[in-house]
gemmi code that builds the backbone of each chain (N, CA, C; Angstrom):
import gemmi

chains = {
    "A": [
        ("MET", (-23.770, 14.719, -9.684), (-22.831, 13.882, -8.920), (-21.406, 14.103, -9.400)),
        ("GLY", (-20.481, 14.107, -8.498), (-19.086, 14.361, -8.863), (-18.397, 13.105, -9.354)),
        ("THR", (-17.106, 13.180, -9.461), (-16.303, 12.058, -9.915), (-16.043, 11.087, -8.759)),
        ("ALA", (-15.458, 9.949, -9.096), (-15.075, 8.976, -8.062), (-14.102, 9.614, -7.068)),
        ("SER", (-13.198, 10.440, -7.582), (-12.250, 11.132, -6.707), (-12.962, 12.064, -5.734)),
        ("ASP", (-14.014, 12.721, -6.213), (-14.779, 13.622, -5.336), (-15.378, 12.851, -4.162)),
        ("VAL", (-15.830, 11.635, -4.425), (-16.413, 10.810, -3.358), (-15.358, 10.537, -2.284)),
        ("VAL", (-14.164, 10.172, -2.723), (-13.086, 9.882, -1.769), (-12.689, 11.150, -1.020)),
        ("ASP", (-12.613, 12.260, -1.731), (-12.286, 13.538, -1.075), (-13.310, 13.861, 0.018)),
        ("ALA", (-14.596, 13.676, -0.303), (-15.653, 13.973, 0.675), (-15.560, 13.014, 1.864)),
        ("PHE", (-15.205, 11.770, 1.584), (-15.068, 10.767, 2.645), (-13.926, 11.155, 3.592)),
        ("VAL", (-12.803, 11.528, 3.027), (-11.645, 11.923, 3.842), (-11.989, 13.169, 4.669)),
        ("THR", (-12.683, 14.105, 4.059), (-13.096, 15.320, 4.783), (-13.994, 14.969, 5.965)),
        ("ALA", (-14.905, 14.016, 5.766), (-15.793, 13.588, 6.858), (-15.003, 12.941, 7.988)),
        ("ILE", (-14.034, 12.100, 7.623), (-13.187, 11.456, 8.638), (-12.437, 12.526, 9.438)),
        ("GLU", (-11.874, 13.475, 8.730), (-11.106, 14.529, 9.402), (-11.978, 15.327, 10.365)),
        ("ALA", (-13.278, 15.446, 10.020), (-14.214, 16.190, 10.876), (-14.794, 15.307, 11.982)),
        ("HIS", (-14.288, 14.071, 12.109), (-14.851, 13.118, 13.075), (-16.341, 12.897, 12.801)),
        ("ASP", (-16.793, 13.107, 11.581), (-18.217, 12.999, 11.261), (-18.495, 11.619, 10.651)),
        ("ILE", (-18.636, 10.642, 11.527), (-18.809, 9.253, 11.090), (-20.082, 9.107, 10.264)),
        ("GLU", (-21.129, 9.826, 10.661), (-22.395, 9.743, 9.948), (-22.229, 10.185, 8.496)),
        ("ALA", (-21.545, 11.286, 8.284), (-21.308, 11.781, 6.916), (-20.427, 10.795, 6.133)),
        ("ALA", (-19.461, 10.191, 6.801), (-18.601, 9.205, 6.137), (-19.425, 7.990, 5.710)),
        ("LEU", (-20.287, 7.505, 6.618), (-21.076, 6.305, 6.325), (-22.127, 6.558, 5.247)),
        ("ALA", (-22.539, 7.814, 5.080), (-23.490, 8.156, 4.015), (-22.862, 7.963, 2.637)),
        ("LEU", (-21.542, 7.806, 2.613), (-20.819, 7.685, 1.338), (-20.413, 6.246, 1.023)),
        ("VAL", (-20.875, 5.273, 1.828), (-20.502, 3.873, 1.574), (-21.756, 3.029, 1.367)),
        ("THR", (-21.581, 1.895, 0.682), (-22.705, 0.977, 0.470), (-22.993, 0.204, 1.764)),
        ("ASP", (-24.203, -0.343, 1.873), (-24.575, -1.104, 3.069), (-23.647, -2.296, 3.303)),
        ("ASP", (-23.171, -2.886, 2.199), (-22.322, -4.080, 2.325), (-20.853, -3.758, 2.044)),
        ("VAL", (-20.470, -2.536, 2.342), (-19.082, -2.103, 2.121), (-18.094, -3.082, 2.758)),
        ("SER", (-16.977, -3.280, 2.085), (-15.889, -4.076, 2.659), (-14.721, -3.140, 2.938)),
        ("TYR", (-14.348, -3.085, 4.207), (-13.301, -2.168, 4.680), (-12.115, -3.049, 5.080)),
        ("GLU", (-11.058, -2.961, 4.282), (-9.980, -3.950, 4.390), (-8.661, -3.293, 4.751)),
        ("ASN", (-8.294, -3.422, 6.011), (-6.951, -3.059, 6.438), (-6.109, -4.314, 6.263)),
        ("MET", (-5.150, -4.266, 5.336), (-4.562, -5.516, 4.872), (-3.974, -6.410, 5.959)),
        ("PRO", (-3.389, -5.851, 7.040), (-2.856, -6.795, 8.043), (-3.940, -7.550, 8.813)),
        ("ILE", (-5.197, -7.110, 8.740), (-6.243, -7.775, 9.528), (-7.420, -8.163, 8.635)),
        ("ASP", (-8.364, -8.913, 9.202), (-9.501, -9.399, 8.427), (-10.397, -8.249, 7.943)),
        ("PRO", (-11.045, -8.438, 6.781), (-11.964, -7.404, 6.294), (-13.088, -7.145, 7.291)),
        ("ILE", (-13.518, -5.898, 7.346), (-14.655, -5.495, 8.162), (-15.786, -5.258, 7.173)),
        ("VAL", (-16.877, -6.018, 7.320), (-17.915, -5.979, 6.291), (-19.210, -5.363, 6.827)),
        ("GLY", (-19.747, -4.413, 6.075), (-21.017, -3.788, 6.425), (-20.822, -2.402, 7.007)),
        ("LYS", (-21.806, -1.560, 6.745), (-21.746, -0.155, 7.157), (-21.676, -0.024, 8.675)),
        ("ASP", (-22.472, -0.832, 9.405), (-22.497, -0.711, 10.867), (-21.152, -1.091, 11.478)),
        ("ALA", (-20.594, -2.196, 10.987), (-19.302, -2.649, 11.507), (-18.233, -1.601, 11.215)),
        ("MET", (-18.260, -1.044, 9.998), (-17.290, -0.009, 9.652), (-17.437, 1.202, 10.569)),
        ("GLY", (-18.675, 1.577, 10.841), (-18.912, 2.724, 11.709), (-18.349, 2.495, 13.106)),
        ("ALA", (-18.536, 1.289, 13.626), (-18.026, 0.971, 14.961), (-16.507, 1.043, 14.994)),
        ("VAL", (-15.877, 0.491, 13.942), (-14.409, 0.494, 13.895), (-13.880, 1.924, 13.759)),
        ("LEU", (-14.488, 2.697, 12.869), (-14.021, 4.071, 12.669), (-14.203, 4.910, 13.936)),
        ("THR", (-15.311, 4.689, 14.620), (-15.559, 5.441, 15.854), (-14.458, 5.166, 16.878)),
        ("GLY", (-14.131, 3.884, 17.054), (-13.069, 3.529, 17.988), (-11.713, 4.060, 17.553)),
        ("PHE", (-11.489, 3.971, 16.242), (-10.222, 4.367, 15.642), (-9.954, 5.863, 15.842)),
        ("LEU", (-11.004, 6.662, 15.737), (-10.844, 8.118, 15.789), (-11.007, 8.684, 17.203)),
        ("ALA", (-11.503, 7.837, 18.119), (-11.875, 8.331, 19.449), (-10.720, 9.031, 20.161)),
        ("SER", (-9.526, 8.471, 20.043), (-8.404, 9.007, 20.815), (-7.717, 10.189, 20.118)),
        ("ALA", (-8.165, 10.507, 18.893), (-7.506, 11.594, 18.157), (-8.190, 12.934, 18.432)),
        ("VAL", (-7.409, 13.880, 18.928), (-7.904, 15.232, 19.169), (-8.116, 15.928, 17.827)),
        ("GLU", (-7.275, 15.560, 16.858), (-7.314, 16.179, 15.539), (-6.913, 15.113, 14.522)),
        ("VAL", (-7.568, 15.150, 13.370), (-7.271, 14.185, 12.312), (-6.937, 14.957, 11.032)),
        ("ASP", (-5.823, 14.623, 10.424), (-5.368, 15.331, 9.221), (-4.815, 14.281, 8.262)),
        ("TRP", (-5.632, 13.905, 7.281), (-5.174, 12.904, 6.312), (-4.691, 13.631, 5.067)),
        ("GLN", (-3.392, 13.601, 4.869), (-2.822, 14.296, 3.720), (-2.800, 13.352, 2.519)),
        ("VAL", (-3.572, 13.710, 1.501), (-3.573, 12.914, 0.268), (-2.427, 13.430, -0.596)),
        ("LEU", (-1.363, 12.640, -0.691), (-0.138, 13.098, -1.371), (-0.282, 12.984, -2.883)),
        ("ARG", (-0.887, 11.887, -3.311), (-1.117, 11.655, -4.739), (-2.418, 10.874, -4.845)),
        ("GLN", (-3.221, 11.182, -5.843), (-4.472, 10.445, -6.017), (-4.758, 10.268, -7.504)),
        ("HIS", (-5.178, 9.074, -7.867), (-5.434, 8.739, -9.264), (-6.794, 8.079, -9.373)),
        ("GLU", (-7.462, 8.351, -10.499), (-8.771, 7.764, -10.733), (-8.663, 6.906, -11.986)),
        ("ILE", (-9.029, 5.643, -11.866), (-9.009, 4.732, -13.008), (-10.412, 4.131, -13.075)),
        ("GLY", (-11.260, 4.699, -13.916), (-12.653, 4.275, -13.947), (-13.263, 4.457, -12.564)),
        ("GLY", (-13.870, 3.413, -12.016), (-14.489, 3.513, -10.706), (-13.531, 3.248, -9.551)),
        ("LEU", (-12.248, 3.165, -9.855), (-11.261, 2.929, -8.799), (-10.489, 4.217, -8.509)),
        ("VAL", (-10.343, 4.519, -7.232), (-9.508, 5.645, -6.820), (-8.358, 5.084, -5.989)),
        ("VAL", (-7.143, 5.437, -6.384), (-5.947, 4.991, -5.672), (-5.273, 6.225, -5.091)),
        ("ASN", (-4.927, 6.168, -3.825), (-4.145, 7.289, -3.306), (-3.007, 6.827, -2.407)),
        ("GLU", (-2.007, 7.704, -2.310), (-0.946, 7.566, -1.322), (-1.185, 8.680, -0.323)),
        ("ARG", (-1.263, 8.296, 0.948), (-1.613, 9.272, 1.977), (-0.609, 9.251, 3.123)),
        ("LEU", (-0.605, 10.366, 3.861), (0.016, 10.373, 5.169), (-1.117, 10.671, 6.148)),
        ("ASP", (-1.593, 9.611, 6.804), (-2.698, 9.760, 7.758), (-2.109, 10.231, 9.084)),
        ("ARG", (-2.523, 11.419, 9.514), (-1.994, 12.005, 10.750), (-3.093, 12.105, 11.799)),
        ("PHE", (-2.740, 11.743, 13.029), (-3.675, 11.775, 14.158), (-2.984, 12.499, 15.306)),
        ("ARG", (-3.605, 13.551, 15.806), (-2.996, 14.213, 16.961), (-3.545, 13.570, 18.231)),
        ("LEU", (-2.653, 12.940, 18.973), (-3.017, 12.306, 20.236), (-2.552, 13.221, 21.362)),
        ("GLU", (-2.788, 12.779, 22.582), (-2.421, 13.646, 23.704), (-0.931, 14.019, 23.656)),
        ("GLY", (-0.089, 13.069, 23.269), (1.352, 13.294, 23.295), (1.955, 13.854, 22.014)),
        ("GLY", (1.149, 14.074, 20.986), (1.712, 14.612, 19.730), (1.107, 13.934, 18.512)),
        ("TRP", (1.698, 14.193, 17.356), (1.157, 13.695, 16.091), (1.665, 12.296, 15.761)),
        ("LEU", (0.747, 11.401, 15.498), (1.050, 10.079, 14.949), (0.930, 10.195, 13.422)),
        ("GLU", (1.921, 9.651, 12.686), (1.912, 9.757, 11.223), (2.070, 8.378, 10.587)),
        ("LEU", (1.142, 8.051, 9.697), (1.126, 6.715, 9.098), (1.042, 6.796, 7.569)),
        ("PRO", (2.084, 6.338, 6.854), (1.995, 6.269, 5.382), (1.053, 5.130, 4.971)),
        ("VAL", (0.148, 5.434, 4.046), (-0.879, 4.476, 3.633), (-1.063, 4.524, 2.121)),
        ("ALA", (-1.284, 3.360, 1.512), (-1.757, 3.293, 0.124), (-3.199, 2.819, 0.162)),
        ("GLY", (-4.114, 3.608, -0.403), (-5.538, 3.288, -0.349), (-6.124, 3.007, -1.719)),
        ("PHE", (-7.009, 2.013, -1.776), (-7.714, 1.649, -3.013), (-9.207, 1.666, -2.708)),
        ("PHE", (-9.919, 2.558, -3.378), (-11.358, 2.735, -3.134), (-12.126, 2.375, -4.402)),
        ("GLU", (-13.077, 1.450, -4.275), (-13.942, 1.123, -5.408), (-15.260, 1.875, -5.242)),
        ("ILE", (-15.616, 2.622, -6.284), (-16.784, 3.497, -6.221), (-17.854, 2.959, -7.177)),
        ("THR", (-19.078, 2.822, -6.668), (-20.179, 2.332, -7.511), (-20.650, 3.440, -8.460)),
        ("ALA", (-21.505, 3.044, -9.417), (-22.082, 4.030, -10.349), (-22.921, 5.060, -9.595)),
        ("ASP", (-23.430, 4.683, -8.416), (-24.218, 5.610, -7.589), (-23.349, 6.560, -6.776)),
        ("GLY", (-22.032, 6.418, -6.892), (-21.158, 7.313, -6.145), (-20.963, 6.915, -4.695)),
        ("LEU", (-20.997, 5.598, -4.428), (-20.765, 5.114, -3.064), (-19.521, 4.225, -3.030)),
        ("ILE", (-18.852, 4.230, -1.906), (-17.669, 3.393, -1.726), (-18.126, 1.976, -1.374)),
        ("SER", (-17.766, 1.004, -2.210), (-18.164, -0.379, -1.944), (-16.995, -1.212, -1.387)),
        ("ARG", (-15.773, -0.748, -1.639), (-14.617, -1.422, -1.037), (-13.523, -0.393, -0.779)),
        ("TRP", (-12.947, -0.492, 0.397), (-11.861, 0.411, 0.781), (-10.748, -0.473, 1.348)),
        ("ARG", (-9.655, -0.495, 0.624), (-8.545, -1.359, 1.022), (-7.326, -0.476, 1.291)),
        ("ASP", (-6.774, -0.575, 2.490), (-5.595, 0.209, 2.870), (-4.410, -0.712, 3.143)),
        ("TYR", (-3.257, -0.350, 2.582), (-1.992, -1.047, 2.845), (-1.119, -0.135, 3.703)),
        ("PHE", (-0.626, -0.666, 4.815), (0.243, 0.122, 5.706), (0.962, -0.823, 6.651)),
        ("ASP", (1.921, -0.256, 7.350), (2.689, -1.052, 8.309), (2.093, -0.885, 9.701)),
        ("MET", (1.504, -1.947, 10.221), (0.784, -1.864, 11.492), (1.697, -1.400, 12.633)),
        ("ALA", (2.949, -1.879, 12.655), (3.841, -1.510, 13.760), (4.165, -0.013, 13.751)),
        ("THR", (4.202, 0.582, 12.553), (4.422, 2.034, 12.467), (3.302, 2.769, 13.219)),
        ("TYR", (2.104, 2.191, 13.148), (0.956, 2.773, 13.863), (1.019, 2.476, 15.361)),
        ("THR", (1.158, 1.208, 15.718), (1.043, 0.830, 17.138), (2.206, 1.385, 17.980)),
        ("THR", (3.398, 1.443, 17.390), (4.546, 1.971, 18.139), (4.322, 3.430, 18.519)),
        ("GLN", (3.843, 4.212, 17.541), (3.571, 5.627, 17.837), (2.391, 5.771, 18.791)),
        ("LEU", (1.391, 4.904, 18.619), (0.203, 4.974, 19.474), (0.599, 4.790, 20.941)),
        ("GLN", (1.456, 3.804, 21.199), (1.916, 3.557, 22.569), (2.727, 4.735, 23.099)),
        ("ALA", (3.588, 5.284, 22.224), (4.473, 6.364, 22.667), (3.703, 7.651, 22.962)),
        ("LEU", (2.598, 7.861, 22.240), (1.902, 9.151, 22.325), (0.642, 9.117, 23.178)),
        ("SER", (0.282, 7.930, 23.669), (-0.913, 7.825, 24.499), (-0.540, 7.976, 25.964)),
        ("PRO", (-1.468, 8.478, 26.773), (-1.160, 8.683, 28.188), (-1.017, 7.358, 28.926)),
    ],
    "B": [
        ("MET", (9.847, -0.334, -27.894), (9.749, -0.349, -26.433), (8.291, -0.548, -26.031)),
        ("GLY", (8.086, -1.287, -24.966), (6.728, -1.561, -24.523), (6.172, -0.460, -23.644)),
        ("THR", (5.079, -0.755, -23.010), (4.430, 0.210, -22.130), (5.118, 0.209, -20.758)),
        ("ALA", (4.697, 1.157, -19.929), (5.210, 1.211, -18.560), (4.877, -0.086, -17.816)),
        ("SER", (3.690, -0.621, -18.073), (3.301, -1.888, -17.449), (4.222, -3.032, -17.872)),
        ("ASP", (4.628, -3.019, -19.146), (5.539, -4.060, -19.629), (6.858, -4.039, -18.853)),
        ("VAL", (7.322, -2.833, -18.541), (8.576, -2.704, -17.796), (8.428, -3.363, -16.426)),
        ("VAL", (7.308, -3.086, -15.757), (7.082, -3.672, -14.430), (6.930, -5.192, -14.541)),
        ("ASP", (6.221, -5.641, -15.555), (6.056, -7.092, -15.755), (7.420, -7.768, -15.932)),
        ("ALA", (8.278, -7.148, -16.747), (9.617, -7.725, -16.987), (10.437, -7.713, -15.696)),
        ("PHE", (10.276, -6.671, -14.913), (10.997, -6.557, -13.642), (10.569, -7.673, -12.680)),
        ("VAL", (9.266, -7.869, -12.573), (8.744, -8.922, -11.686), (9.223, -10.296, -12.166)),
        ("THR", (9.206, -10.501, -13.469), (9.677, -11.773, -14.024), (11.150, -12.014, -13.668)),
        ("ALA", (11.949, -10.955, -13.735), (13.383, -11.080, -13.385), (13.554, -11.422, -11.908)),
        ("ILE", (12.777, -10.780, -11.063), (12.833, -11.072, -9.617), (12.479, -12.546, -9.380)),
        ("GLU", (11.418, -12.991, -10.024), (10.970, -14.373, -9.824), (12.036, -15.370, -10.273)),
        ("ALA", (12.818, -14.967, -11.272), (13.886, -15.835, -11.791), (15.174, -15.689, -10.982)),
        ("HIS", (15.122, -14.925, -9.875), (16.331, -14.637, -9.098), (17.398, -13.979, -9.979)),
        ("ASP", (16.994, -13.296, -11.042), (17.956, -12.709, -11.980), (18.117, -11.215, -11.657)),
        ("ILE", (18.958, -10.954, -10.666), (19.143, -9.580, -10.183), (19.704, -8.701, -11.298)),
        ("GLU", (20.602, -9.273, -12.109), (21.214, -8.492, -13.188), (20.137, -8.003, -14.165)),
        ("ALA", (19.236, -8.881, -14.545), (18.152, -8.500, -15.458), (17.234, -7.473, -14.803)),
        ("ALA", (16.998, -7.621, -13.514), (16.148, -6.656, -12.801), (16.818, -5.276, -12.793)),
        ("LEU", (18.109, -5.251, -12.493), (18.825, -3.966, -12.388), (18.972, -3.286, -13.757)),
        ("ALA", (18.939, -4.066, -14.820), (18.994, -3.481, -16.168), (17.738, -2.651, -16.463)),
        ("LEU", (16.722, -2.811, -15.635), (15.445, -2.110, -15.859), (15.255, -0.907, -14.940)),
        ("VAL", (16.304, -0.537, -14.186), (16.166, 0.608, -13.270), (17.225, 1.661, -13.592)),
        ("THR", (16.933, 2.913, -13.209), (17.895, 3.998, -13.427), (19.039, 3.881, -12.412)),
        ("ASP", (20.176, 4.522, -12.710), (21.332, 4.473, -11.807), (21.000, 5.043, -10.432)),
        ("ASP", (20.133, 6.049, -10.423), (19.799, 6.706, -9.150), (18.407, 6.290, -8.649)),
        ("VAL", (18.018, 5.082, -8.991), (16.704, 4.581, -8.581), (16.499, 4.737, -7.064)),
        ("SER", (15.277, 5.046, -6.676), (14.928, 5.076, -5.264), (13.965, 3.919, -4.990)),
        ("TYR", (14.393, 3.043, -4.087), (13.645, 1.823, -3.766), (13.130, 2.001, -2.342)),
        ("GLU", (11.815, 2.176, -2.213), (11.244, 2.632, -0.951), (10.264, 1.612, -0.380)),
        ("ASN", (10.739, 0.879, 0.614), (9.843, 0.044, 1.407), (9.360, 0.931, 2.542)),
        ("MET", (8.081, 1.239, 2.556), (7.612, 2.353, 3.374), (7.975, 2.263, 4.859)),
        ("PRO", (8.010, 1.059, 5.465), (8.380, 1.069, 6.894), (9.841, 1.436, 7.145)),
        ("ILE", (10.700, 1.400, 6.120), (12.127, 1.671, 6.353), (12.625, 2.780, 5.409)),
        ("ASP", (13.845, 3.239, 5.628), (14.402, 4.333, 4.832), (14.564, 3.928, 3.363)),
        ("PRO", (14.445, 4.908, 2.443), (14.657, 4.609, 1.023), (16.062, 4.060, 0.778)),
        ("ILE", (16.160, 3.159, -0.188), (17.439, 2.616, -0.629), (17.706, 3.282, -1.980)),
        ("VAL", (18.814, 4.007, -2.076), (19.027, 4.828, -3.264), (20.217, 4.320, -4.075)),
        ("GLY", (20.008, 4.157, -5.381), (21.073, 3.744, -6.285), (20.947, 2.282, -6.674)),
        ("LYS", (21.384, 2.012, -7.890), (21.267, 0.672, -8.459), (22.066, -0.367, -7.663)),
        ("ASP", (23.283, 0.015, -7.223), (24.120, -0.943, -6.492), (23.497, -1.316, -5.151)),
        ("ALA", (23.024, -0.291, -4.441), (22.400, -0.546, -3.136), (21.154, -1.418, -3.306)),
        ("MET", (20.384, -1.106, -4.335), (19.187, -1.910, -4.588), (19.557, -3.361, -4.884)),
        ("GLY", (20.593, -3.543, -5.669), (21.046, -4.898, -6.002), (21.445, -5.683, -4.763)),
        ("ALA", (22.169, -5.012, -3.855), (22.612, -5.676, -2.627), (21.404, -6.091, -1.783)),
        ("VAL", (20.424, -5.181, -1.671), (19.243, -5.478, -0.853), (18.435, -6.614, -1.474)),
        ("LEU", (18.230, -6.545, -2.790), (17.442, -7.588, -3.450), (18.125, -8.948, -3.341)),
        ("THR", (19.435, -8.948, -3.477), (20.184, -10.209, -3.378), (19.971, -10.852, -2.009)),
        ("GLY", (20.096, -10.044, -0.966), (19.885, -10.558, 0.384), (18.451, -11.014, 0.601)),
        ("PHE", (17.538, -10.214, 0.075), (16.101, -10.438, 0.244), (15.674, -11.771, -0.391)),
        ("LEU", (16.269, -12.082, -1.548), (15.856, -13.278, -2.291), (16.667, -14.516, -1.931)),
        ("ALA", (17.767, -14.313, -1.191), (18.718, -15.409, -0.965), (18.066, -16.635, -0.325)),
        ("SER", (17.189, -16.382, 0.645), (16.639, -17.514, 1.399), (15.443, -18.160, 0.699)),
        ("ALA", (15.011, -17.584, -0.427), (13.834, -18.127, -1.102), (14.228, -19.167, -2.149)),
        ("VAL", (13.692, -20.361, -1.985), (13.921, -21.432, -2.955), (13.160, -21.112, -4.244)),
        ("GLU", (12.016, -20.443, -4.066), (11.159, -20.130, -5.202), (10.487, -18.791, -4.901)),
        ("VAL", (10.326, -17.987, -5.944), (9.697, -16.674, -5.787), (8.537, -16.583, -6.771)),
        ("ASP", (7.371, -16.211, -6.267), (6.163, -16.138, -7.096), (5.409, -14.883, -6.681)),
        ("TRP", (5.555, -13.831, -7.478), (4.861, -12.581, -7.158), (3.607, -12.510, -8.004)),
        ("GLN", (2.476, -12.662, -7.362), (1.207, -12.639, -8.086), (0.707, -11.200, -8.175)),
        ("VAL", (0.646, -10.691, -9.387), (0.117, -9.342, -9.611), (-1.400, -9.478, -9.748)),
        ("LEU", (-2.117, -9.055, -8.714), (-3.564, -9.271, -8.658), (-4.304, -8.247, -9.514)),
        ("ARG", (-3.843, -7.016, -9.458), (-4.433, -5.928, -10.240), (-3.304, -4.972, -10.569)),
        ("GLN", (-3.317, -4.447, -11.798), (-2.267, -3.493, -12.165), (-2.863, -2.413, -13.056)),
        ("HIS", (-2.475, -1.174, -12.792), (-3.010, -0.023, -13.520), (-1.856, 0.851, -13.970)),
        ("GLU", (-2.031, 1.448, -15.156), (-1.012, 2.345, -15.683), (-1.637, 3.722, -15.811)),
        ("ILE", (-0.997, 4.711, -15.208), (-1.471, 6.096, -15.295), (-0.274, 6.905, -15.783)),
        ("GLY", (-0.210, 7.149, -17.081), (0.964, 7.802, -17.649), (2.196, 6.970, -17.325)),
        ("GLY", (3.208, 7.588, -16.751), (4.441, 6.876, -16.420), (4.402, 6.178, -15.072)),
        ("LEU", (3.239, 6.132, -14.455), (3.115, 5.466, -13.151), (2.400, 4.133, -13.311)),
        ("VAL", (2.957, 3.102, -12.699), (2.289, 1.803, -12.658), (1.991, 1.489, -11.194)),
        ("VAL", (0.728, 1.180, -10.930), (0.293, 0.834, -9.577), (-0.174, -0.613, -9.597)),
        ("ASN", (0.300, -1.400, -8.657), (-0.256, -2.744, -8.589), (-0.544, -3.181, -7.156)),
        ("GLU", (-1.464, -4.130, -7.052), (-1.696, -4.849, -5.804), (-1.177, -6.249, -6.045)),
        ("ARG", (-0.302, -6.693, -5.153), (0.357, -7.982, -5.360), (0.224, -8.883, -4.126)),
        ("LEU", (0.391, -10.184, -4.385), (0.658, -11.100, -3.296), (2.057, -11.658, -3.578)),
        ("ASP", (3.046, -11.126, -2.861), (4.434, -11.570, -3.054), (4.633, -12.858, -2.261)),
        ("ARG", (4.955, -13.930, -2.963), (5.108, -15.236, -2.313), (6.565, -15.705, -2.426)),
        ("PHE", (7.093, -16.232, -1.322), (8.465, -16.726, -1.249), (8.412, -18.129, -0.642)),
        ("ARG", (8.948, -19.095, -1.343), (8.995, -20.441, -0.753), (10.293, -20.569, 0.022)),
        ("LEU", (10.174, -20.713, 1.319), (11.326, -20.905, 2.201), (11.412, -22.380, 2.551)),
        ("GLU", (12.396, -22.725, 3.371), (12.567, -24.141, 3.699), (11.287, -24.737, 4.300)),
        ("GLY", (10.606, -23.922, 5.143), (9.439, -24.439, 5.849), (8.105, -24.254, 5.152)),
        ("GLY", (8.096, -23.634, 3.977), (6.818, -23.420, 3.283), (6.734, -22.027, 2.656)),
        ("TRP", (5.545, -21.689, 2.181), (5.343, -20.421, 1.474), (5.062, -19.266, 2.426)),
        ("LEU", (5.830, -18.217, 2.281), (5.570, -16.935, 2.938), (4.751, -16.088, 1.953)),
        ("GLU", (3.679, -15.446, 2.425), (2.826, -14.654, 1.543), (2.635, -13.244, 2.096)),
        ("LEU", (2.904, -12.252, 1.270), (2.868, -10.860, 1.720), (2.039, -9.998, 0.766)),
        ("PRO", (0.906, -9.440, 1.243), (0.149, -8.487, 0.413), (0.906, -7.156, 0.317)),
        ("VAL", (1.013, -6.641, -0.907), (1.807, -5.431, -1.160), (1.056, -4.526, -2.133)),
        ("ALA", (1.142, -3.214, -1.900), (0.721, -2.233, -2.907), (1.985, -1.567, -3.434)),
        ("GLY", (2.201, -1.631, -4.758), (3.424, -1.116, -5.361), (3.155, 0.057, -6.292)),
        ("PHE", (4.035, 1.047, -6.235), (3.954, 2.227, -7.111), (5.301, 2.360, -7.816)),
        ("PHE", (5.291, 2.233, -9.136), (6.518, 2.271, -9.934), (6.474, 3.475, -10.865)),
        ("GLU", (7.488, 4.319, -10.795), (7.587, 5.447, -11.733), (8.548, 5.058, -12.848)),
        ("ILE", (8.067, 5.185, -14.084), (8.831, 4.731, -15.244), (9.242, 5.946, -16.073)),
        ("THR", (10.516, 6.023, -16.421), (11.005, 7.146, -17.231), (10.592, 6.956, -18.690)),
        ("ALA", (10.792, 8.017, -19.489), (10.495, 7.946, -20.922), (11.368, 6.886, -21.603)),
        ("ASP", (12.525, 6.593, -21.008), (13.426, 5.558, -21.546), (13.006, 4.146, -21.162)),
        ("GLY", (11.937, 4.020, -20.402), (11.475, 2.694, -20.009), (12.240, 2.098, -18.840)),
        ("LEU", (12.712, 2.972, -17.934), (13.417, 2.484, -16.748), (12.654, 2.883, -15.482)),
        ("ILE", (12.780, 2.043, -14.474), (12.136, 2.322, -13.182), (13.014, 3.308, -12.407)),
        ("SER", (12.454, 4.472, -12.084), (13.239, 5.472, -11.336), (12.823, 5.519, -9.860)),
        ("ARG", (11.616, 5.048, -9.572), (11.204, 4.949, -8.180), (10.272, 3.760, -8.016)),
        ("TRP", (10.517, 2.997, -6.962), (9.681, 1.841, -6.653), (9.326, 1.943, -5.175)),
        ("ARG", (8.037, 2.138, -4.931), (7.585, 2.318, -3.558), (6.596, 1.209, -3.224)),
        ("ASP", (6.888, 0.455, -2.170), (6.008, -0.636, -1.744), (5.433, -0.356, -0.360)),
        ("TYR", (4.131, -0.548, -0.231), (3.438, -0.441, 1.061), (3.056, -1.853, 1.502)),
        ("PHE", (3.418, -2.225, 2.719), (3.074, -3.556, 3.237), (3.255, -3.556, 4.749)),
        ("ASP", (2.778, -4.609, 5.377), (2.898, -4.749, 6.826), (4.133, -5.584, 7.156)),
        ("MET", (5.136, -4.927, 7.740), (6.409, -5.599, 7.984), (6.258, -6.842, 8.862)),
        ("ALA", (5.398, -6.767, 9.887), (5.246, -7.907, 10.802), (4.653, -9.120, 10.085)),
        ("THR", (3.811, -8.876, 9.083), (3.270, -9.992, 8.297), (4.419, -10.752, 7.636)),
        ("TYR", (5.440, -10.008, 7.237), (6.626, -10.623, 6.623), (7.520, -11.309, 7.676)),
        ("THR", (7.891, -10.570, 8.713), (8.877, -11.100, 9.666), (8.335, -12.287, 10.470)),
        ("THR", (7.044, -12.246, 10.807), (6.450, -13.345, 11.569), (6.518, -14.656, 10.782)),
        ("GLN", (6.167, -14.580, 9.493), (6.231, -15.777, 8.648), (7.683, -16.203, 8.418)),
        ("LEU", (8.565, -15.209, 8.260), (9.980, -15.514, 8.013), (10.553, -16.334, 9.176)),
        ("GLN", (10.238, -15.921, 10.400), (10.719, -16.650, 11.574), (10.133, -18.050, 11.637)),
        ("ALA", (8.826, -18.156, 11.321), (8.152, -19.444, 11.436), (8.641, -20.434, 10.388)),
        ("LEU", (9.052, -19.929, 9.215), (9.358, -20.816, 8.079), (10.855, -21.019, 7.853)),
        ("SER", (11.677, -20.316, 8.639), (13.127, -20.471, 8.471), (13.629, -21.548, 9.418)),
        ("PRO", (14.725, -22.207, 9.041), (15.245, -23.291, 9.865), (15.849, -22.754, 11.183)),
    ],
}
model = gemmi.Model(1)
for chain_id, residues in chains.items():
    chain = gemmi.Chain(chain_id)
    for i, (resn, *xyz) in enumerate(residues, 1):
        res = gemmi.Residue()
        res.name, res.seqid = resn, gemmi.SeqId(i, " ")
        for name, pos in zip(("N", "CA", "C"), xyz):
            atom = gemmi.Atom()
            atom.name, atom.element = name, gemmi.Element(name[0])
            atom.pos, atom.b_iso = gemmi.Position(*pos), 0.0
            res.add_atom(atom)
        chain.add_residue(res)
    model.add_chain(chain)
structure = gemmi.Structure()
structure.add_model(model)
structure.setup_entities()
């Protein structure tokens, strides 16, 4: 088994590949997925539904991990999450905190970002 | 001299005390203060002006550092920044990244947060 950082790297790679199944294989059944402006999404199924909807409109997904740090079972990264929509690339700066279990699964994923930075671009770039 | 975390702790304490002078004594002359939804604010004077305006309307400032990690000269924290305004407490979840020089000064401070979470409460709680 790899490091906690390897788990996050594999998770990001799965997201970029639109491979929700591979992403969900890396989280615990009771995972808490927390986008800070909104309520936590709890459980693997709920997370899968949200991620599916979230990625549906993206022709291409490119999450650039700018900096990543591992502190025990916690992985912290600063990212530029990029989504290619019909009208062009949407770019969202994000700070992510991933808690990794001893089994190498993500049990909590908390992202901090500015929601309006996302929604404004989404409106501008969607048909 | 204390650790990088001590520098951030002292900085937060100065902010809570509305003591801009003490806060600015802990940053480099060319500090970059980056609230991710908006352009970086560069330089100690510019930072002082922004912080002064930012804190002016708060009767009380209480920044709760929920978790804090030190990775070499980098300090990462998750905070609940609380401001008591005339109408009550404004609460803002923030992820902060502070780069600390060998001299124990903050050279970059980057905060990730949802701007609307701040502005919506600001409007509701201001006279």
